[in-house]
C-alpha positions in Angstrom: 69.0 123.0 83.0 67.0 120.4 84.9 67.7 119.9 88.7 68.4 116.2 88.1 71.0 117.1 85.6 72.8 119.3 87.8 72.9 116.8 90.7 74.1 114.1 88.3 77.0 116.3 87.0 77.8 117.2 90.6 77.8 113.5 91.6 79.9 112.3 88.7 82.4 115.1 89.4 82.8 114.3 93.0 83.0 110.5 92.5 85.4 111.1 89.6 87.7 113.0 91.7 87.5 110.5 94.4 88.1 107.7 91.9 91.3 109.6 90.7 92.6 109.6 94.3 91.7 106.0 95.0 93.3 104.7 91.8 96.4 107.0 91.7 97.1 107.3 95.5 98.7 104.0 96.4 101.2 104.0 93.6 102.2 107.6 94.1 102.3 107.2 97.9 104.6 104.1 97.5 106.8 105.9 95.0 107.3 108.7 97.3 108.3 106.5 100.2 110.7 104.6 97.8 112.2 108.1 96.6 112.7 109.3 100.0 114.5 106.1 101.1 116.7 106.1 98.1 117.5 109.8 98.6 118.4 109.2 102.1 120.7 106.3 100.9 122.2 108.6 98.5 122.8 111.3 101.2 124.4 108.8 103.5 126.7 107.2 101.1 127.3 110.3 99.0 126.4 108.6 95.9 125.2 111.3 93.4 123.6 109.4 90.6 120.4 111.0 89.3 119.2 107.7 87.7 119.3 105.7 90.8 115.8 106.4 91.9 114.2 105.6 88.7 114.4 101.9 88.7 113.2 101.2 92.2 110.3 103.7 91.7 109.3 102.0 88.6 109.6 98.5 90.2 107.3 99.6 93.1 104.8 101.1 90.8 104.5 98.2 88.7 104.3 95.9 91.6 101.7 98.0 93.4 99.6 98.2 90.1 100.0 94.4 89.7 98.9 93.6 93.3 96.0 96.1 93.4 95.0 95.9 89.7 91.9 93.8 90.2 90.6 95.9 92.9 91.4 99.1 91.1 89.9 97.8 88.0 86.7 96.6 89.7 86.4 100.1 91.2 86.8 101.8 87.9 84.3 99.3 86.3 81.7 100.2 89.0 82.2 104.0 88.3 81.9 103.4 84.6 78.7 101.2 85.0 77.3 103.9 87.3 77.9 106.5 84.7 76.3 104.4 81.9 73.2 103.4 83.9 72.4 106.9 85.3 73.0 108.9 82.3 70.0 107.6 80.2 67.7 108.3 83.1 68.4 112.1 82.7 66.9 111.8 79.0 63.4 111.0 79.9 
């Protein structure tokens, strides 16, 4: 394999993994915070309803994706454009 190809594969892999963390991080982090607070509420009030955490988590995930959607979409678009512009350079 060509050295440029190996460098490209390593670059795409590292940037792809970073992109996964950037895109998935905020909704998962906020979902964990909401889940923890709902669990604390359930422990204090002794309400043992398993589905009680579902609706607040889904609402916060949808709100987070709606608020950060343009920024996350732009980051994914930049990553995709970089992949499509850099890959043909390896064929020469």
